[in-house]
C-alpha positions in Angstrom: 39.3 -91.7 57.0 41.9 -88.9 57.7 43.9 -88.8 60.9 45.6 -86.1 62.9 48.4 -87.2 65.3 47.3 -90.8 64.8 43.8 -90.1 66.2 40.7 -90.7 64.2 38.4 -87.9 63.3 35.3 -87.5 61.1 36.5 -86.3 57.7 33.4 -84.4 56.7 30.1 -83.3 58.2 27.7 -86.1 57.1 24.0 -85.5 56.6 22.8 -88.5 58.6 24.0 -90.6 61.5 23.8 -93.8 59.4 26.5 -92.4 57.0 29.1 -92.5 59.8 31.3 -95.5 60.4 31.6 -97.1 63.9 34.9 -95.3 64.4 33.3 -92.0 63.4 30.4 -92.5 65.7 32.7 -93.3 68.5 34.6 -90.0 67.8 31.3 -88.0 67.9 30.3 -89.6 71.2 33.6 -88.8 72.8 33.3 -85.2 71.6 29.8 -85.1 73.1 31.1 -86.4 76.4 33.9 -83.9 76.6 31.6 -81.0 75.7 29.1 -82.1 78.3 31.5 -82.5 81.2 33.5 -79.3 80.4 30.4 -77.2 80.5 29.0 -79.1 83.5 31.9 -78.0 85.6 31.5 -74.3 84.8 27.8 -74.2 85.6 28.1 -76.2 88.7 30.1 -73.3 90.1 27.6 -70.7 88.9 24.7 -72.6 90.4 26.6 -73.0 93.7 27.1 -69.3 93.9 23.5 -68.5 93.2 22.0 -71.2 95.5 24.4 -70.3 98.4 24.0 -66.6 97.9 22.4 -65.9 101.3 25.2 -67.7 103.1 27.9 -66.0 100.9 26.3 -62.6 101.7 26.6 -63.3 105.4 30.3 -64.3 105.1 31.6 -61.5 102.8 29.5 -58.4 103.4 29.3 -56.6 106.8 25.8 -55.0 106.9 22.8 -55.6 109.1 20.4 -55.1 106.2 20.2 -58.6 104.7 18.6 -57.5 101.5 21.4 -55.0 100.9 24.0 -57.7 101.6 22.2 -59.9 99.1 22.2 -57.2 96.5 25.9 -56.7 97.0 26.4 -60.5 96.6 24.5 -60.5 93.3 26.4 -57.3 92.3 29.7 -59.3 92.6 28.0 -62.0 90.5 27.1 -59.3 87.9 30.4 -57.4 87.9 32.3 -60.7 87.2 30.4 -60.8 83.9 32.0 -57.5 82.8 35.1 -59.5 81.7 33.1 -61.9 79.6 33.2 -59.7 76.5 36.9 -59.5 76.9 37.1 -63.2 77.4 34.8 -63.8 74.5 37.1 -61.8 72.2 40.2 -63.6 73.4 38.8 -67.2 73.5 36.9 -66.7 70.3 39.9 -65.3 68.5 42.1 -68.1 69.8 39.4 -70.7 69.0 39.1 -69.6 65.4 42.8 -69.0 64.9 44.5 -71.7 67.1 41.8 -74.3 67.4 38.6 -75.2 69.4 40.4 -77.8 71.5 43.2 -75.4 72.6 40.8 -72.7 73.7 38.5 -75.0 75.6 41.3 -76.8 77.4 42.9 -73.5 78.5 39.6 -72.0 79.6 38.8 -75.0 81.7 42.2 -74.9 83.5 41.7 -71.2 84.4 38.1 -71.7 85.4 38.8 -74.7 87.6 41.6 -73.0 89.5 39.7 -69.8 90.2 36.7 -71.8 91.4 38.8 -73.9 93.7 40.5 -71.0 95.4 37.1 -69.4 96.2 36.6 -72.2 98.7 39.5 -70.9 100.8 38.8 -67.1 100.9 38.6 -66.0 104.6 35.4 -64.1 105.5 34.9 -60.4 106.2 35.2 -61.0 109.9 38.8 -62.2 109.4 40.3 -60.0 106.7 37.8 -57.2 106.3 37.4 -55.5 102.9 39.9 -57.9 101.3 37.3 -60.7 101.6 34.8 -59.3 99.1 37.7 -57.9 96.9 39.3 -61.4 96.7 35.8 -62.9 95.9 35.4 -60.3 93.1 38.8 -61.0 91.7 38.3 -64.7 91.5 34.8 -64.3 90.2 36.2 -62.0 87.5 38.8 -64.7 86.5 35.9 -67.1 86.3 33.9 -64.7 84.1 36.9 -64.3 81.8 37.5 -68.0 81.4 33.9 -69.1 81.3 33.2 -66.8 78.3 34.9 -69.3 76.0 33.4 -72.6 77.4 29.7 -72.6 76.4 30.4 -71.2 72.9 33.4 -73.4 72.4 31.6 -76.6 73.5 28.6 -75.9 71.2 30.9 -75.0 68.2 33.0 -78.1 68.7 30.0 -80.3 68.9 28.1 -78.7 66.0 31.1 -79.2 63.7 31.3 -82.9 64.7 27.6 -83.8 64.7 25.7 -85.1 61.5 23.5 -82.4 60.1 20.2 -84.1 60.8 21.1 -84.4 64.5 22.9 -81.1 65.0 20.1 -79.7 67.2 19.9 -82.6 69.5 23.7 -82.9 69.8 24.0 -79.2 70.5 21.3 -79.5 73.2 23.9 -81.5 75.2 25.5 -78.1 76.0 22.5 -76.6 77.8 21.7 -80.0 79.3 25.2 -80.0 80.9 24.5 -76.5 82.1 21.4 -77.7 83.9 23.1 -80.8 85.2 25.8 -78.6 86.8 23.0 -76.5 88.4 21.2 -79.7 89.5 24.2 -81.0 91.4 24.6 -77.6 93.0 20.9 -77.5 93.9 21.0 -81.1 95.4 24.0 -80.2 97.5 22.3 -77.0 98.6 19.1 -78.8 99.5 21.0 -81.5 101.3 23.0 -79.0 103.4 19.9 -77.0 104.2 18.3 -80.2 105.6 21.4 -81.8 107.3 23.3 -78.8 108.5 22.5 -75.9 110.8 22.4 -72.4 109.4 25.6 -71.7 111.2 27.4 -74.7 109.7 26.3 -73.7 106.2 27.6 -70.2 106.7 30.8 -71.5 108.4 31.9 -74.1 105.9 29.1 -75.8 104.1 28.9 -73.3 101.2 32.7 -73.8 100.5 32.3 -77.6 99.7 31.0 -77.3 96.1 33.7 -74.8 95.2 36.4 -77.2 96.4 34.8 -80.0 94.4 35.5 -78.2 91.2 39.2 -79.2 91.0 38.8 -83.0 90.5 35.8 -82.4 88.1 37.8 -79.9 86.1 40.8 -82.2 85.8 38.6 -85.0 84.4 37.1 -82.6 81.8 40.6 -81.4 80.9 41.8 -85.0 80.4 39.0 -85.7 78.0 39.6 -82.5 75.9 43.3 -83.4 75.6 42.5 -86.7 73.9 40.3 -85.2 71.2 41.3 -83.4 67.9 39.6 -80.4 66.4 36.6 -81.0 64.1 37.1 -81.8 60.4 35.2 -78.6 59.5 37.8 -76.6 61.4 40.7 -78.7 60.0 39.7 -77.5 56.5 39.7 -73.9 57.7 43.1 -74.4 59.3 44.5 -75.5 55.9 43.2 -72.2 54.4 44.7 -70.2 57.3 48.1 -71.9 56.7 48.0 -71.1 53.0 47.2 -67.4 53.8 50.1 -67.3 56.3 52.5 -68.6 53.7 51.2 -65.9 51.3 51.9 -63.2 54.0 48.3 -62.8 55.1 47.2 -62.9 58.8 44.0 -64.5 60.1 42.0 -61.8 62.0 38.6 -63.4 63.0 37.6 -60.6 65.4 38.2 -57.9 62.8 36.4 -60.0 60.2 33.5 -60.5 62.6 32.9 -56.8 63.3 33.5 -55.6 59.8 31.7 -58.3 57.7 29.3 -60.0 60.1 28.0 -57.2 62.4 24.4 -57.9 61.4 24.7 -61.6 62.5 26.4 -60.5 65.7 23.5 -58.1 66.6 20.9 -60.8 65.9 22.9 -63.3 68.0 23.0 -60.8 70.8 19.3 -60.1 70.7 18.2 -63.7 70.5 20.6 -64.6 73.3 19.1 -62.0 75.6 16.1 -64.1 76.4 18.3 -67.1 77.2 20.3 -65.0 79.5 17.5 -63.5 81.6 15.3 -66.6 81.4 18.0 -68.9 82.5 19.3 -66.9 85.4 15.8 -65.9 86.6 14.2 -69.3 86.3 17.0 -71.6 87.4 19.4 -69.5 89.5 17.5 -66.6 91.1 14.2 -68.4 91.7 15.2 -70.2 94.9 16.3 -66.8 96.4 13.0 -65.2 95.2 10.9 -67.9 96.7 12.8 -67.7 100.0 13.0 -63.9 100.3 9.8 -62.7 98.6 7.3 -65.6 98.7 8.6 -66.7 102.2 9.0 -70.3 101.3 11.7 -72.1 103.3 15.1 -72.3 101.7 15.2 -76.1 101.7 11.7 -76.3 100.1 12.7 -73.7 97.5 15.9 -75.8 96.7 13.9 -79.0 96.3 11.5 -77.3 93.9 14.4 -76.0 91.9 16.0 -79.4 91.8 12.8 -80.9 90.5 12.6 -78.2 87.9 16.1 -78.9 86.7 15.4 -82.6 86.3 12.4 -81.6 84.2 14.6 -79.2 82.2 17.2 -81.9 81.4 14.4 -84.3 80.3 12.9 -81.6 78.0 16.0 -80.1 76.5 16.9 -83.1 74.3 13.3 -83.2 73.0 13.4 -79.5 72.1 16.7 -80.1 70.3 15.1 -82.8 68.3 12.1 -80.6 67.5 14.5 -77.9 66.3 15.9 -80.5 63.9 12.4 -81.2 62.7 10.8 -77.8 62.5 13.8 -75.5 62.3 15.5 -73.1 64.8 13.6 -69.9 63.9 10.1 -71.3 64.6 11.3 -72.7 68.0 12.9 -69.5 69.1 10.0 -67.4 68.1 7.7 -69.7 70.1 9.9 -69.3 73.2 9.8 -65.5 73.0 6.0 -65.5 72.6 5.6 -68.0 75.4 7.4 -65.8 78.0 5.6 -62.6 76.8 2.3 -64.4 77.5 3.2 -66.4 80.7 5.6 -64.1 82.7 3.1 -62.0 84.6 0.4 -64.7 85.3 3.2 -67.1 86.3 4.7 -64.7 88.9 1.2 -63.9 90.2 0.6 -67.6 90.9 3.9 -67.9 92.7 2.4 -65.5 95.3 -0.2 -68.0 96.2 2.5 -69.8 98.3 1.0 -73.2 97.4 3.8 -75.6 96.9 1.9 -77.5 94.2 1.0 -74.3 92.3 4.6 -73.0 92.6 6.0 -76.3 91.2 3.6 -76.3 88.3 4.4 -72.7 87.4 8.2 -73.4 87.6 7.7 -76.4 85.3 5.8 -74.3 82.8 8.5 -71.6 82.9 11.1 -74.4 82.5 9.4 -76.0 79.5 9.2 -72.6 77.8 12.9 -71.9 78.6 13.9 -75.3 77.1 12.3 -74.3 73.8 14.8 -71.5 73.7 17.8 -73.2 75.3 17.4 -76.5 73.3 17.6 -74.5 70.1 19.9 -71.5 70.8 23.3 -73.2 70.7 22.6 -74.8 67.3 21.1 -71.6 66.0 24.2 -69.6 66.9 26.6 -72.1 65.4 24.6 -71.9 62.1 24.5 -68.1 62.2 28.3 -67.6 61.6 30.6 -69.0 59.0 33.5 -71.3 60.1 36.2 -68.6 60.1 34.4 -66.5 62.7 32.0 -69.1 64.2 33.7 -69.4 67.7 34.2 -65.6 67.9 30.7 -64.7 66.7 29.0 -67.2 69.1 31.2 -66.3 72.0 30.9 -62.5 71.6 27.1 -62.3 70.9 26.2 -64.8 73.6 28.5 -63.3 76.3 27.5 -59.7 75.6 23.9 -60.8 76.2 24.9 -62.4 79.4 26.8 -59.3 80.5 23.9 -57.0 79.8 21.0 -59.3 80.7 22.1 -62.5 82.4 24.6 -61.7 85.1 22.5 -58.7 86.2 19.2 -60.5 86.3 19.3 -61.5 90.0 20.6 -58.1 91.0 18.1 -56.2 88.9 15.2 -58.4 90.0 16.1 -57.8 93.7 16.6 -54.1 93.1 13.3 -53.7 91.2 11.4 -55.3 94.1 13.1 -53.1 96.7 12.4 -49.9 94.7 8.9 -50.6 93.6 7.8 -52.8 96.5 6.1 -55.1 94.0 7.0 -58.8 93.7 5.8 -58.8 90.1 8.5 -56.5 88.7 10.8 -59.4 87.7 8.0 -60.6 85.5 7.7 -57.3 83.7 11.5 -57.3 83.1 11.3 -60.9 81.7 8.5 -60.0 79.4 10.3 -56.9 78.1 13.4 -58.9 77.3 11.3 -61.6 75.6 9.8 -58.9 73.3 13.3 -57.7 72.4 14.5 -61.2 71.6 11.4 -61.7 69.4 12.3 -58.7 67.3 15.8 -60.0 66.8 14.5 -63.5 65.9 12.1 -62.1 63.3 15.1 -60.5 61.5 17.2 -63.7 61.4 17.7 -66.3 58.8 17.2 -70.0 59.4 20.2 -72.2 58.4 18.9 -75.4 60.0 20.4 -78.6 58.5 22.8 -76.9 56.2 26.4 -78.0 56.0 28.3 -75.7 58.4 31.1 -75.5 55.8 28.8 -73.8 53.3 27.4 -71.1 55.7 
């Protein structure tokens, strides 16, 4: 057993869980806990913004047209994603050059601070145009910092996990995402039930943003007590040798010059995750409230139930990806959305609570086929020296183009066409694009990450 700074780490990526000693198993479990909580904090914020979008639009945008105010609110949500490619390049470069742990700890600190300060921005009625500008500024900081979290957590976990369980361990990352959204949905549903509309607009929406500080500090503490993975430690030794020889590690340059094909495939495959995730789990409560005319508290309860189902499914899908391979699972998810998108949205229009819940659960199950597989697929797509950079850049570019814009585009398409079904056509189109990228990919399931 090798140690770094007197802390035990797994010395190599074992094939099976049984090959690990008790100390090694403990290290893997602590890495899993830190990855889960760090990502949880990030997505708790994103969920809070999406679920309280109507209240936020009332506070920060002065217009009598509520739909326009909602579009402007989602526009801030989308614009904040523009910094994600910049953040992906920065955090990916630092994660490949300086270490996964350093990059994750720094991004959590920045993310937590920006989220916390959003809770205290005065509204438009108090400071005018500076209110939405401050909101945009802090959301942009969040976008920059968040771009390293998901990719970093998945990379960190994949490099620690035994090969036979890489899929199920990496599924902790999307599970933590859904858990953060679930807490936000529960708070939203509780406030909708317990508080008046005026109270939610006045102060209720600020509570989840203020909660981010203690949660972020706990996540930071966990990261500070872990070491980088043994797979990365081997890479670090190679980097140090190159530096002594006068060479400089340039993971971003290496990514774009030598791994552009993998980057394009990662972008295409991540597109479905981006649109599906934000449409099914973030935008849907607003869609049900504004378009289907379901009460906001009922919509929030349905979404909370969907998220519980998502979390229950995600680990099983990760396990299935270990059994059948990543490529088959991701192709199945793309085909599923192509087939189900339009019929599903048509059934949402029935306004039957039971039917809506069933449709959302079917959408959710299809989404977990993608989400439970994507993080392990992306870590296996890139070699160790550019793994963090490749994952972060391809994943975040897809979220910029398709994810952050999904609520805004969906709302805009409905307004322009007058049809509640246009989001379904958009989802189906993106699923077809992801299917094409997936067909061009290679499957590296259950291979030692050090040999990719």
